[in-house]
C-alpha positions in Angstrom: 81.4 -18.1 57.9 82.6 -16.7 61.2 84.1 -13.3 62.0 87.7 -14.0 62.9 89.5 -10.7 62.4 88.3 -7.1 62.8 89.5 -6.0 59.4 88.3 -8.8 57.2 86.0 -8.0 54.3 83.1 -9.5 56.2 83.3 -6.9 58.9 83.8 -4.1 56.5 85.9 -2.2 59.0 87.0 1.1 57.5 90.3 2.7 58.3 90.1 5.6 60.8 90.1 9.1 59.4 92.2 11.9 60.8 90.5 13.3 63.9 89.8 16.8 65.0 91.4 18.0 68.2 89.3 21.2 68.6 85.7 22.1 68.2 86.6 24.6 65.4 87.8 21.6 63.4 84.5 19.8 63.6 82.8 19.8 60.1 79.3 20.9 59.4 78.2 17.3 58.7 79.6 16.2 62.1 77.7 19.0 63.8 74.5 18.0 62.0 75.0 14.3 63.0 75.6 15.3 66.6 72.6 17.5 66.7 70.4 14.8 65.1 71.5 12.2 67.6 71.1 14.5 70.5 67.6 15.6 69.4 66.6 11.9 68.8 67.9 11.1 72.3 66.0 14.1 73.9 62.7 13.1 72.3 63.5 9.5 73.2 63.6 10.5 76.9 60.4 12.5 76.5 58.3 9.7 75.1 60.0 7.0 77.2 58.9 8.5 80.6 55.5 9.9 79.9 53.9 6.7 81.0 55.9 6.3 84.2 54.6 9.7 85.4 50.9 8.9 85.0 50.9 5.1 85.1 48.9 4.7 88.3 46.0 7.2 87.6 45.8 6.3 83.9 45.6 2.5 84.5 43.1 3.1 87.3 41.0 5.0 84.9 41.2 2.4 82.2 40.2 -0.5 84.4 37.6 1.4 86.4 39.4 1.3 89.7 38.5 3.9 92.3 41.9 4.2 93.9 45.5 3.9 92.7 46.4 1.5 95.6 44.1 -1.2 94.1 46.3 -4.3 93.5 44.9 -4.5 90.0 46.4 -1.1 89.1 49.9 -2.3 90.0 49.4 -5.6 88.2 48.1 -4.2 84.9 50.5 -1.2 85.2 53.5 -3.5 85.4 52.3 -5.6 82.5 52.1 -2.5 80.3 55.6 -1.4 81.4 56.8 -4.9 80.8 55.4 -4.9 77.2 57.1 -1.5 76.7 60.5 -2.9 77.8 60.0 -6.0 75.6 59.2 -3.7 72.6 62.3 -1.7 73.4 64.4 -4.8 73.3 62.9 -6.0 70.0 63.1 -2.5 68.5 66.8 -2.3 69.3 67.5 -5.4 67.2 65.0 -4.5 64.4 66.0 -0.9 63.8 69.7 -1.8 64.5 69.5 -4.1 61.6 67.9 -1.4 59.5 70.8 0.9 60.5 73.4 -1.5 59.3 71.6 -2.3 56.0 70.1 1.1 55.0 72.2 3.6 56.9 72.3 5.4 60.2 70.4 8.6 59.2 67.5 6.8 57.5 67.1 4.4 60.4 67.1 7.3 62.9 64.2 8.9 61.0 62.2 5.7 60.9 62.7 5.1 64.6 61.7 8.6 65.7 58.5 8.5 63.5 57.6 5.1 65.1 57.8 6.2 68.7 56.2 9.6 68.1 53.2 8.1 66.3 52.4 5.4 68.8 53.0 7.6 71.9 50.5 10.0 70.5 48.0 7.2 69.8 48.1 6.3 73.5 45.8 9.2 74.0 43.0 7.2 72.4 43.4 4.1 74.6 40.0 2.9 76.0 41.2 -0.3 77.8 44.4 -1.3 79.5 45.4 -3.6 76.7 45.0 -0.8 74.2 47.6 1.1 76.1 49.8 -2.0 76.3 49.8 -2.3 72.5 50.5 1.3 71.9 53.4 1.4 74.4 54.8 -1.8 72.9 54.8 -0.3 69.4 56.2 3.0 70.6 59.0 1.2 72.3 60.1 -0.4 69.1 61.2 3.0 67.9 62.7 4.1 71.2 64.9 1.0 71.4 66.0 1.5 67.8 66.9 5.1 68.2 69.4 4.3 71.0 71.5 2.0 68.8 71.3 4.1 65.7 72.1 7.4 67.4 75.0 6.0 69.4 76.5 4.4 66.2 76.0 7.6 64.2 78.1 9.6 66.7 80.7 6.9 67.3 81.4 7.0 63.5 81.5 10.7 63.0 83.0 12.3 66.1 86.6 11.9 67.4 87.1 8.6 69.4 89.2 10.4 72.0 86.2 12.5 72.9 83.9 9.5 73.4 83.4 9.8 77.2 82.4 13.4 76.9 80.3 12.8 73.8 78.5 10.0 75.8 77.8 12.4 78.6 76.4 15.1 76.3 74.3 12.5 74.4 72.9 11.1 77.6 72.1 14.6 78.7 69.8 14.8 75.7 67.8 11.9 77.2 67.8 13.6 80.6 66.5 16.8 79.2 63.8 14.9 77.4 62.7 13.3 80.7 62.8 16.7 82.4 60.6 18.0 79.6 58.2 15.1 80.3 58.1 16.1 84.0 57.5 19.7 83.1 54.6 18.7 80.8 53.1 16.6 83.5 53.4 19.5 86.0 51.7 21.9 83.6 49.0 19.3 82.8 48.6 18.1 86.4 45.0 19.1 86.5 44.1 17.5 83.2 43.2 13.8 82.6 46.3 11.6 82.4 45.8 10.7 78.8 46.4 14.2 77.6 50.1 13.9 78.5 50.7 11.5 75.6 49.8 14.1 73.0 53.1 15.8 73.9 54.8 12.7 72.5 53.9 13.6 68.9 56.3 16.5 68.8 59.4 14.4 67.9 58.0 13.7 64.5 58.7 17.2 63.4 62.5 16.8 63.6 62.5 13.9 61.1 62.0 16.3 58.2 65.2 18.1 59.1 67.2 14.9 59.6 66.3 13.5 56.2 67.3 16.7 54.5 70.4 17.7 56.5 72.1 14.6 58.0 74.3 12.5 55.6 75.2 8.9 56.0 78.6 8.3 57.7 81.6 7.8 55.6 82.6 4.8 57.6 79.3 3.1 56.9 79.5 3.9 53.2 83.0 2.6 52.9 82.2 -0.6 54.8 79.1 -1.1 52.7 81.2 -0.8 49.5 83.8 -3.2 50.7 81.4 -5.8 51.9 79.3 -5.9 48.7 77.3 -9.1 48.8 79.1 -10.5 51.8 77.6 -8.4 54.6 77.5 -10.0 58.1 74.1 -11.2 59.4 72.6 -11.4 62.9 74.0 -14.9 63.4 77.5 -13.4 63.1 77.0 -11.9 66.6 77.5 -15.4 67.9 80.5 -16.4 65.9 84.2 -16.0 66.1 85.6 -13.2 68.3 82.3 -11.3 68.3 80.6 -14.1 70.3 82.3 -13.4 73.6 81.7 -9.7 73.2 78.0 -10.3 72.6 77.6 -12.6 75.6 79.3 -10.5 78.2 77.6 -7.3 77.1 74.1 -9.0 77.1 74.8 -10.3 80.6 75.8 -7.0 82.1 73.0 -5.0 80.4 70.4 -7.5 81.4 71.2 -7.5 85.1 71.8 -3.8 85.5 68.9 -2.6 83.4 66.5 -4.8 85.3 67.5 -3.1 88.6 67.5 0.4 86.9 64.1 0.1 85.4 62.6 -1.4 88.6 63.6 1.9 90.3 62.4 4.1 87.5 59.0 2.6 87.4 58.2 1.5 90.9 59.7 4.5 92.7 57.0 6.7 91.1 54.2 4.4 92.2 55.7 4.0 95.7 56.0 7.8 96.1 52.4 8.3 95.2 51.2 5.7 97.6 53.2 6.7 100.7 51.0 7.0 103.8 51.7 10.7 104.2 50.8 11.3 100.5 47.9 9.0 100.0 45.2 11.6 101.1 46.6 14.2 98.6 44.6 15.2 95.5 45.6 13.7 92.1 47.0 17.0 91.1 49.3 17.2 94.1 50.5 13.6 93.6 51.3 14.4 89.9 53.4 17.4 91.0 55.2 15.3 93.6 56.0 12.6 91.0 57.3 15.3 88.7 59.4 16.8 91.5 60.9 13.4 92.4 61.8 12.7 88.7 63.4 16.2 88.5 65.6 15.4 91.4 66.7 12.1 89.8 67.2 13.3 86.3 68.7 16.6 87.2 71.4 15.0 89.2 72.0 12.3 86.6 73.2 15.1 84.2 76.0 15.7 86.7 76.5 11.9 86.9 76.9 11.7 83.1 80.0 13.9 83.2 81.3 12.3 86.4 81.1 8.9 84.6 82.9 10.4 81.6 85.7 11.8 83.8 86.0 8.6 85.7 86.3 6.5 82.6 89.1 8.7 81.3 91.0 8.1 84.6 90.4 4.3 85.1 88.9 3.0 81.9 85.3 2.1 80.9 85.1 -1.3 82.6 86.4 -0.1 86.0 84.2 3.0 85.9 81.1 1.0 85.1 81.8 -1.4 88.0 82.5 1.3 90.5 79.4 3.3 89.7 77.2 0.1 89.8 78.5 -0.3 93.4 77.5 3.3 94.2 74.0 2.6 92.7 73.6 -0.4 95.0 74.5 1.6 98.1 72.2 4.5 97.1 69.2 2.2 96.7 70.1 0.3 99.9 70.2 3.6 101.8 66.9 4.9 100.4 64.8 1.8 100.9 66.3 -0.2 103.7 63.7 1.4 106.1 60.3 3.0 105.6 60.6 6.8 104.9 58.1 9.6 104.5 58.2 11.4 101.1 60.5 14.3 102.4 63.1 11.9 103.7 62.9 9.7 100.6 63.4 12.6 98.2 66.7 13.4 99.9 68.1 10.1 98.5 66.9 10.8 94.9 69.8 13.1 93.9 72.4 10.4 94.8 70.4 7.7 92.9 70.1 10.0 89.9 73.9 10.7 90.0 74.6 7.0 89.8 72.5 6.7 86.7 75.2 8.5 84.8 76.8 5.1 84.4 74.5 4.3 81.5 75.9 7.3 79.6 79.1 5.3 79.2 77.3 2.5 77.3 76.4 4.9 74.4 80.0 5.3 73.2 81.5 2.2 74.7 79.3 -0.5 73.0 79.2 0.5 69.3 83.0 0.3 68.7 83.1 -3.2 70.2 81.4 -4.5 67.0 82.5 -4.4 63.3 81.0 -1.5 61.3 78.3 -3.5 59.5 77.3 -5.2 62.7 77.5 -2.0 64.8 73.9 -0.9 65.2 72.7 -4.5 65.2 75.2 -5.5 67.9 74.8 -2.5 70.1 71.0 -2.5 69.7 70.7 -6.2 70.4 73.1 -6.4 73.3 72.0 -3.2 75.2 68.3 -3.6 74.5 68.1 -7.3 75.2 68.5 -6.1 78.8 65.0 -4.7 78.4 63.6 -8.2 78.1 64.9 -9.2 81.5 63.9 -5.8 82.8 60.4 -6.4 81.4 60.1 -9.6 83.4 61.9 -7.9 86.3 59.3 -5.1 86.5 56.5 -7.6 86.7 58.4 -9.8 89.2 59.2 -6.9 91.5 55.6 -5.8 91.3 54.5 -9.3 92.4 57.0 -9.0 95.2 55.3 -5.9 96.4 51.9 -7.6 96.5 53.3 -10.7 98.3 55.4 -9.1 100.9 53.9 -5.6 101.4 50.6 -4.0 101.7 48.9 -2.7 98.5 50.7 0.3 97.0 53.9 -0.2 99.1 56.8 -1.0 96.8 59.7 -0.4 99.2 60.6 -4.1 99.5 60.7 -4.5 95.7 62.9 -1.5 95.3 65.2 -2.6 98.1 65.7 -6.1 96.6 66.1 -4.7 93.1 69.2 -2.7 94.2 71.1 -5.9 95.0 71.2 -6.7 91.3 73.9 -4.1 90.9 76.3 -6.2 92.9 76.6 -9.0 90.2 76.4 -6.3 87.5 79.6 -4.7 89.0 81.4 -8.1 89.1 80.4 -8.9 85.5 81.7 -5.5 84.3 85.3 -6.6 85.1 85.0 -9.2 82.2 83.8 -6.7 79.6 86.0 -6.3 76.5 88.1 -3.3 75.5 86.9 -1.3 72.5 88.8 -2.5 69.4 89.6 1.0 68.2 90.2 2.7 71.6 93.1 5.0 71.6 
């Protein structure tokens, strides 16, 4: 049985409730849902980026390499990151399904516990494949938290506020990444594995979520209406929902491949620049943290710019325009070899362009029926992690083939061109079904 109409019993689409027009009108349960999603996002960002900050020295330690420019370090490091992105994709679908079947708050708790536990266990890795397994399992929770948190807010906060909610929610992830950078800076002199112990902290917030955050009224209503006729995963590829699924998967797959190629390989490239190579491990750690601070700090401004732009020209046009900006930023940064001081000057612009991904948090969930919402958003957005996983490994191989060991400029330059087709695809994206 396909999905032909947004308001059929199969979709379980609940009628919209009256919306608040001022912060004073936001209820206590809405505030709690917002805080829970924001905290989940912040800890998501923390656990997500701990590895990228210490990948080269930690992998070198695990494989017994004497220097981070050893080609084996890049090869095994990219495999671990690829496994992480693959786990992220699978987790988006797995926990997204739990969110539709068992509720948003419960799935949010499960996803946070998953990524906190396995990030902490990365401390005990004794071989590179141990770390690969731990990062894969942690990524299941990180991928799930994205879909569940986004759906939780899209169902509880006013739809007219979505661009600004998206910016605030994405800021949680940015602050989590900055917290990871700060932890790496503080622990710069410590062995790289100690950084992963910070990743256990998110587990503490789960107790509050389970006690204080209710399930959304929209989900409860849809669940009651659907009864024994709830949609399944295959319904993502039936009826009107099929075209939504295909276009969103395509744009996410292409853009996230380029985005994650930068996030991972820019850190390794920065550490291995000729003018940095002779530095101590502690100095390199601090430089990596400073570079990430520039990127993520400016992306906070980019979140709100993206929200403002989407209010002026719509989600699809805003996404396409910022993808073009992202391409130009990467082209300018990596078209020629640069020393670390010159390269860091480009990082704020690159980070500013990353605000485009804030739009996906509130844009994607309403595209799908209520009981397919976290499944659809989680599957479509996080399926891009699978292509990004292969892309990370591919661009790592490009570095080894076309550049000297440790030089990833060519890979980063080529990755930026993926934002051109991503911008073109964005023009074919659907309009949210309940957009005002």
